[in-house]
C-alpha positions as a Markdown table, in Angstrom:
| # | Residue | x | y | z |
|---|---|---|---|---|
| 1 | Met | 74.2 | 88.9 | 56.7 |
| 2 | Thr | 70.2 | 90.0 | 56.3 |
| 3 | Ala | 68.3 | 91.9 | 58.8 |
| 4 | Arg | 65.5 | 90.1 | 59.3 |
| 5 | Pro | 66.5 | 87.3 | 61.9 |
| 6 | His | 67.9 | 90.3 | 64.0 |
| 7 | Arg | 65.0 | 92.6 | 63.6 |
| 8 | Thr | 62.7 | 90.2 | 65.8 |
| 9 | Leu | 64.9 | 90.6 | 69.1 |
| 10 | Pro | 64.8 | 94.2 | 69.6 |
| 11 | Arg | 61.0 | 94.1 | 69.3 |
| 12 | Ala | 60.8 | 91.2 | 71.8 |
| 13 | Asp | 62.9 | 93.3 | 74.4 |
| 14 | Asp | 61.4 | 96.7 | 73.3 |
| 15 | Met | 64.9 | 98.0 | 71.9 |
| 16 | Lys | 65.2 | 99.7 | 68.6 |
| 17 | Phe | 66.6 | 98.3 | 65.5 |
| 18 | Phe | 69.0 | 100.2 | 63.6 |
| 19 | Glu | 70.6 | 99.0 | 60.4 |
| 20 | Thr | 74.2 | 100.6 | 60.6 |
| 21 | Ser | 77.3 | 100.6 | 58.0 |
| 22 | Ala | 80.5 | 100.8 | 59.3 |
| 23 | Arg | 82.0 | 101.2 | 56.2 |
| 24 | Ser | 79.8 | 104.1 | 54.9 |
| 25 | Gly | 78.8 | 105.6 | 58.5 |
| 26 | Gln | 75.2 | 104.7 | 57.4 |
| 27 | Asn | 72.8 | 105.6 | 60.6 |
| 28 | Val | 75.6 | 105.3 | 62.8 |
| 29 | Thr | 75.3 | 109.2 | 64.1 |
| 30 | Glu | 71.2 | 108.2 | 64.4 |
| 31 | Ala | 71.4 | 105.3 | 66.1 |
| 32 | Phe | 74.0 | 106.9 | 68.8 |
| 33 | Ile | 72.0 | 110.1 | 69.3 |
| 34 | Thr | 68.4 | 108.0 | 69.6 |
| 35 | Leu | 70.5 | 105.6 | 72.0 |
| 36 | Ala | 72.0 | 108.4 | 74.2 |
| 37 | Thr | 68.3 | 110.4 | 74.1 |
| 38 | Asp | 66.6 | 107.0 | 75.0 |
| 39 | Val | 69.2 | 106.5 | 77.9 |
| 40 | Lys | 68.4 | 110.2 | 79.1 |
| 41 | Glu | 65.0 | 109.9 | 79.0 |
| 42 | Arg | 65.0 | 106.7 | 81.2 |
| 43 | Leu | 67.6 | 108.4 | 83.7 |
| 44 | Leu | 65.3 | 111.2 | 84.3 |
| 45 | Lys | 62.5 | 109.3 | 84.5 |
| 46 | Ala | 64.1 | 107.4 | 87.3 |
| 47 | Gly | 64.5 | 110.3 | 89.3 |
| 48 | Gly | 67.8 | 111.6 | 87.6 |
| 49 | Glu | 68.5 | 115.2 | 87.9 |
| 50 | Pro | 69.4 | 117.0 | 84.7 |
| 51 | Gln | 73.2 | 117.7 | 84.2 |
| 52 | Thr | 74.5 | 121.0 | 83.1 |
| 53 | Gly | 77.5 | 121.2 | 80.4 |
| 54 | Gly | 78.1 | 118.3 | 78.5 |
| 55 | Val | 79.3 | 117.8 | 74.6 |
| 56 | Asn | 77.9 | 119.3 | 72.0 |
| 57 | Leu | 77.1 | 116.5 | 69.3 |
| 58 | Gly | 76.5 | 118.7 | 66.4 |
| 59 | Gln | 80.1 | 120.0 | 66.2 |
| 60 | Ala | 83.5 | 118.3 | 66.3 |
| 61 | Gln | 85.8 | 119.6 | 68.8 |
| 62 | Lys | 89.5 | 119.0 | 68.8 |
| 63 | Ala | 91.4 | 118.1 | 72.3 |
| 64 | Pro | 93.5 | 121.0 | 73.5 |
| 65 | Gly | 97.2 | 121.0 | 72.2 |
| 66 | Lys | 96.4 | 118.4 | 69.7 |
| 67 | Lys | 97.3 | 118.5 | 65.9 |
| 68 | Gly | 95.2 | 115.7 | 63.5 |
| 69 | Cys | 93.8 | 112.7 | 64.6 |
| 70 | Cys | 97.1 | 111.2 | 66.4 |
């Protein structure tokens, strides 16, 4: 699949375009961080209150009592 036809839609709707790869992980983190940042900024612009706490996306965290991935 080529990226060209898909690039016109995000521009038309003032959306960002990220070419990502699930296989290699290319740009997946960048796309997620940008999306989360944009959502937060839009909520704050709309009068939302900043919240304390949250998740640090910079470091992987294991759930308490779990070992491995499953």
